[in-house]
C-alpha positions as CSV (number, residue, x, y, z in Angstrom):
1,M,9.2,9.5,-0.3
2,V,7.8,10.4,3.1
3,F,4.0,10.9,3.5
4,T,1.9,12.2,6.2
5,A,-0.4,9.9,8.1
6,T,-3.8,9.3,6.6
7,Q,-5.6,10.6,9.7
8,N,-5.7,7.1,11.1
9,Y,-8.2,5.8,8.5
10,A,-8.8,2.1,8.7
11,P,-8.2,0.4,5.3
12,H,-11.9,-0.1,4.8
13,E,-12.5,3.6,5.4
14,L,-10.1,4.8,2.7
15,P,-12.3,4.5,-0.4
16,A,-15.0,6.8,1.2
17,A,-12.3,9.2,2.4
18,I,-10.8,9.3,-1.1
19,S,-14.2,9.9,-2.7
20,A,-14.8,12.9,-0.4
21,L,-11.5,14.4,-1.1
22,K,-11.9,13.7,-4.8
23,Q,-15.1,15.7,-4.8
24,K,-13.5,18.5,-2.8
25,R,-10.6,18.8,-5.3
26,R,-12.8,18.3,-8.4
27,A,-10.5,15.4,-9.3
28,V,-10.7,12.4,-11.5
29,I,-8.9,9.1,-10.8
30,L,-7.4,7.3,-13.8
31,A,-6.1,3.8,-13.2
32,H,-4.2,1.4,-15.5
33,Y,-5.2,-2.2,-15.6
34,Y,-2.0,-3.2,-13.9
35,Q,-2.9,-1.4,-10.6
36,D,-3.8,-3.2,-7.4
37,E,-7.4,-4.3,-7.3
38,A,-8.2,-1.8,-4.5
39,I,-7.2,1.1,-6.7
40,Q,-9.1,-0.2,-9.8
41,D,-12.2,-0.4,-7.6
42,I,-12.1,3.3,-6.7
43,A,-11.0,4.6,-10.1
44,D,-13.3,6.7,-12.3
45,F,-11.8,5.2,-15.4
46,I,-9.7,2.1,-16.0
47,G,-7.9,1.4,-19.2
48,D,-4.7,0.9,-21.2
49,S,-2.3,3.7,-22.2
50,L,-4.2,4.8,-25.2
51,E,-7.6,4.8,-23.5
52,L,-6.3,6.7,-20.5
53,S,-4.4,9.2,-22.7
54,R,-7.8,10.0,-24.3
55,K,-9.6,10.3,-20.9
56,A,-6.9,12.6,-19.7
57,A,-7.3,14.9,-22.7
58,A,-11.1,14.9,-22.5
59,T,-11.8,15.2,-18.8
60,D,-13.2,18.5,-17.4
61,A,-11.9,17.7,-14.0
62,E,-9.4,20.2,-12.5
63,V,-7.2,17.6,-11.0
64,I,-6.0,14.3,-12.5
65,V,-4.8,11.6,-10.2
66,F,-3.0,9.1,-12.4
67,C,-2.7,5.7,-10.8
68,G,-0.1,4.3,-13.1
69,V,3.6,5.0,-13.7
70,H,5.5,8.2,-14.3
71,F,5.5,8.3,-18.1
72,M,1.7,8.0,-18.0
73,A,1.3,10.9,-15.7
74,E,3.7,12.9,-17.9
75,T,1.5,12.1,-20.9
76,A,-1.6,13.4,-19.0
77,K,0.3,16.6,-18.2
78,I,1.4,16.9,-21.9
79,L,-2.2,16.6,-23.0
80,S,-3.8,18.7,-20.2
81,P,-1.3,21.5,-19.2
82,S,-3.8,23.6,-17.4
83,K,-4.8,20.7,-15.1
84,T,-3.0,19.6,-11.9
85,V,-1.7,16.1,-12.5
86,L,-0.8,14.0,-9.5
87,L,1.1,10.7,-9.3
88,P,0.6,8.9,-5.9
89,D,4.3,7.8,-5.9
90,L,7.0,9.5,-7.9
91,E,9.1,6.4,-7.7
92,A,6.6,4.6,-9.9
93,G,8.8,4.4,-13.0
94,C,9.1,2.0,-15.9
95,S,12.0,-0.3,-16.9
96,L,11.3,0.5,-20.5
97,A,11.5,4.3,-20.0
98,D,14.6,4.0,-17.8
99,A,16.3,1.8,-20.4
100,C,16.0,4.5,-23.1
101,P,17.6,7.8,-21.8
102,A,17.0,10.8,-24.0
103,D,20.7,11.5,-24.8
104,A,21.3,7.9,-25.9
105,F,18.1,8.0,-28.0
106,A,19.2,11.3,-29.6
107,A,22.4,9.6,-30.6
108,F,20.5,6.6,-32.0
109,R,18.4,9.0,-34.1
110,A,21.4,10.8,-35.3
111,E,22.8,7.5,-36.6
112,H,19.7,7.0,-38.7
113,P,18.8,10.5,-40.0
114,D,16.5,9.3,-42.8
115,H,14.3,7.1,-40.5
116,I,10.9,7.9,-39.0
117,A,11.2,7.5,-35.3
118,V,8.2,5.7,-33.8
119,S,8.3,5.5,-30.0
120,Y,6.1,3.3,-27.7
121,I,4.2,5.5,-25.2
122,N,6.3,3.8,-22.5
123,C,9.0,6.4,-22.7
124,S,9.9,9.7,-21.1
125,A,8.6,13.1,-22.2
126,A,12.1,13.9,-23.4
127,V,12.2,10.8,-25.7
128,K,8.7,11.6,-26.9
129,A,10.0,15.1,-27.8
130,L,12.7,13.4,-30.0
131,S,10.1,11.2,-31.8
132,D,8.1,11.6,-34.9
133,L,5.2,9.5,-33.8
134,I,4.1,7.9,-30.5
135,C,2.2,4.5,-30.4
136,T,0.7,2.1,-27.9
137,S,0.5,-1.6,-28.1
138,S,-3.1,-1.3,-29.3
139,N,-2.4,0.9,-32.3
140,A,1.3,0.3,-33.2
141,V,0.7,-2.0,-36.1
142,D,-2.0,0.2,-37.6
143,L,0.1,3.3,-37.3
144,V,3.2,1.7,-38.9
145,N,1.0,0.5,-41.7
146,Q,0.0,4.1,-42.4
147,L,3.6,5.3,-42.7
148,P,5.2,5.9,-46.2
149,A,6.4,2.6,-47.6
150,D,9.6,4.2,-48.8
151,R,10.7,5.5,-45.4
152,P,12.7,3.4,-43.0
153,I,11.5,3.3,-39.4
154,L,13.2,3.3,-36.0
155,F,11.1,1.7,-33.2
156,A,11.8,2.3,-29.5
157,P,12.1,1.3,-26.7
158,D,10.5,-2.2,-26.6
159,Q,12.2,-4.7,-28.9
160,N,9.7,-7.4,-28.3
161,L,6.8,-5.2,-29.2
162,G,8.8,-4.0,-32.2
163,R,9.5,-7.5,-33.5
164,W,5.7,-8.3,-33.2
165,V,4.9,-5.1,-35.1
166,Q,7.4,-6.0,-37.7
167,R,5.9,-9.4,-38.2
168,Q,2.3,-8.1,-38.4
169,S,3.1,-5.2,-40.7
170,G,5.7,-6.7,-42.9
171,R,7.9,-3.6,-42.4
172,Q,11.5,-3.8,-41.5
173,L,12.1,-1.9,-38.2
174,T,15.4,-0.8,-36.6
175,L,14.8,-1.6,-33.0
176,W,16.0,0.0,-29.8
177,P,17.2,-2.9,-27.5
178,G,14.8,-2.4,-24.6
179,S,12.3,-4.7,-22.9
180,C,9.8,-4.8,-20.1
181,I,11.0,-6.5,-16.9
182,V,7.5,-7.9,-16.3
183,H,7.0,-9.4,-19.7
184,E,10.5,-10.9,-19.7
185,T,9.8,-13.0,-16.6
186,F,7.2,-15.4,-17.8
187,S,8.1,-19.1,-17.6
188,E,7.7,-21.1,-20.8
189,Q,7.8,-24.3,-18.8
190,A,5.0,-23.0,-16.5
191,L,3.0,-21.9,-19.6
192,L,3.3,-25.4,-21.1
193,Q,2.3,-27.0,-17.9
194,L,-0.8,-24.8,-17.7
195,K,-1.7,-25.8,-21.2
196,L,-1.4,-29.4,-20.3
197,E,-3.6,-28.9,-17.2
198,H,-6.2,-26.8,-19.1
199,P,-6.1,-28.0,-22.8
200,A,-9.3,-26.1,-23.7
201,A,-8.0,-22.8,-22.4
202,E,-7.2,-20.0,-24.8
203,V,-3.7,-18.4,-24.4
204,L,-3.9,-14.6,-24.4
205,A,-0.6,-12.7,-24.6
206,H,0.6,-9.1,-24.6
207,P,3.0,-8.3,-27.5
208,E,5.7,-7.2,-25.0
209,C,6.3,-10.9,-24.3
210,Q,9.3,-12.7,-25.8
211,Q,8.7,-14.3,-29.2
212,H,8.9,-17.9,-28.0
213,L,6.0,-17.2,-25.7
214,L,4.0,-15.3,-28.4
215,D,4.4,-18.4,-30.6
216,L,2.4,-20.4,-28.0
217,A,-0.4,-17.8,-27.9
218,D,-3.9,-18.1,-29.4
219,F,-4.4,-14.3,-29.4
220,I,-2.0,-11.4,-29.1
221,G,-3.0,-7.8,-28.2
222,S,-3.0,-4.9,-25.8
223,T,-4.4,-5.2,-22.4
224,S,-7.8,-3.8,-23.6
225,A,-7.7,-6.1,-26.6
226,L,-7.1,-9.1,-24.3
227,L,-10.1,-8.2,-22.2
228,R,-12.3,-7.8,-25.3
229,Q,-11.1,-11.2,-26.7
230,A,-11.9,-12.9,-23.4
231,A,-15.4,-11.5,-23.6
232,Q,-15.9,-12.4,-27.3
233,S,-14.3,-15.8,-27.3
234,S,-16.4,-19.0,-26.9
235,A,-13.7,-20.4,-24.7
236,A,-14.6,-20.9,-21.0
237,S,-11.0,-20.5,-19.7
238,F,-7.9,-18.4,-20.4
239,I,-4.2,-18.5,-19.7
240,V,-3.1,-14.8,-19.5
241,L,0.4,-13.7,-20.4
242,T,0.6,-10.1,-19.1
243,E,0.8,-8.3,-15.8
244,P,-1.8,-10.0,-13.6
245,G,-3.6,-6.8,-12.7
246,I,-5.8,-7.2,-15.8
247,L,-7.2,-10.5,-14.3
248,H,-9.2,-8.5,-11.8
249,Q,-11.3,-6.8,-14.6
250,M,-11.6,-10.1,-16.5
251,R,-13.0,-11.8,-13.4
252,L,-15.3,-8.9,-12.6
253,K,-16.7,-8.6,-16.2
254,L,-16.7,-12.4,-16.9
255,P,-17.4,-14.2,-13.7
256,Q,-18.6,-17.3,-15.6
257,K,-15.1,-17.8,-17.1
258,A,-11.8,-18.9,-15.5
259,F,-8.5,-17.1,-15.8
260,F,-5.0,-18.3,-15.0
261,E,-1.9,-16.2,-14.6
262,V,1.5,-17.6,-15.7
263,P,4.2,-17.5,-13.0
264,G,7.7,-16.2,-13.4
265,A,10.7,-18.2,-14.5
266,D,11.6,-19.2,-11.0
267,G,8.1,-20.2,-10.1
268,C,7.3,-17.0,-8.1
269,S,4.5,-14.5,-8.8
270,C,7.1,-12.0,-9.9
271,N,5.3,-11.0,-13.0
272,S,3.5,-8.2,-11.0
273,C,5.0,-4.8,-12.0
274,P,6.9,-3.5,-9.0
275,Y,6.5,0.1,-10.2
276,M,2.8,-0.1,-10.8
277,R,2.3,-1.6,-7.3
278,L,4.0,1.3,-5.5
279,N,0.7,3.1,-5.7
280,T,-1.6,2.3,-2.8
281,L,-4.9,3.6,-1.5
282,E,-3.0,5.4,1.3
283,K,-0.9,7.3,-1.3
284,V,-3.9,8.1,-3.4
285,W,-5.5,9.8,-0.3
286,Q,-2.3,11.5,0.6
287,C,-1.7,13.0,-2.8
288,L,-5.2,14.4,-2.9
289,D,-4.8,15.7,0.6
290,S,-1.4,17.4,0.0
291,M,-1.8,17.9,-3.8
292,Q,1.6,16.4,-4.1
293,P,3.6,14.8,-5.9
294,E,2.6,17.0,-8.9
295,I,3.9,16.5,-12.4
296,V,5.6,19.8,-13.5
297,M,6.9,20.1,-17.0
298,D,8.9,22.7,-19.0
299,E,6.6,24.2,-21.6
300,A,9.0,23.9,-24.5
301,L,9.5,20.2,-23.8
302,R,5.8,19.7,-23.4
303,L,5.1,21.2,-26.8
304,K,7.7,19.1,-28.5
305,A,6.4,15.9,-26.9
306,L,2.8,16.9,-27.7
307,A,3.3,16.9,-31.4
308,P,3.9,13.2,-31.9
309,I,1.2,12.3,-29.4
310,E,-1.3,14.4,-31.3
311,K,-0.2,12.7,-34.5
312,M,-0.9,9.4,-32.8
313,L,-4.4,10.4,-31.7
314,A,-5.2,11.8,-35.1
315,M,-4.1,8.6,-36.8
316,S,-5.7,6.2,-34.4
317,R,-8.8,4.6,-35.7
């Protein structure tokens, strides 16, 4: 995507320029924990998928700049159809959403007509529209536990999260075979080495990680739950198995504690989400300046996708 120049702003001038444009546009900036530190620092709200979904629904701003990935901005538009929703870079997609195309998911549902379809929020609006209930990593277990015990359940698109929900809930789930490219890259050898170097460190893991890594964790939860655990725990150091963007908030909120990220399987820092990191301060300024790229959605599709999201919000405790 080609953008116009940011009026020759120096990097250190961009936060103030964004703030001025944000006020002019009556905009709010929402940022996921996996965004670059610079974007987190200028955001009005930082959170995980569920928290940001609620912020998008509750805000009285006229414009939502969603610093995350495409499915998150779509969700904001589904919840706030009268607001202008901007995504700094339309190429900011998601491997999970891409791995679950709507036509294939529709066929998957047709093969299991008696199942309740629970879809992780990391999916397209079209897949949400084909689902009975949406969940996030923070509420998936609780929502599944609330479903009728005599009804079988489909779970899409993350099979690692699905297996963890299955273990936590005791429910048998039929899983869509998808996974997150970020959470598939962590090195077990590197994790074990970090545990040797920091034996008192607590291992925090996101449930999208593979099972053999979750087996080595002391605590498993959503990004927000990992942050809360780090604050509540008596441990002074933590090894963190999720996208390393969350470490910025951990270090800001808990400067007295130490946090270590786990490298990828080949030793590189390739556990940063390449899609999340497409958003930059320059693109945030540009989207506010041009009011593009804007998320536009067919109203019939929006209403179909809204129903399972509203059900999630109503059931979330």
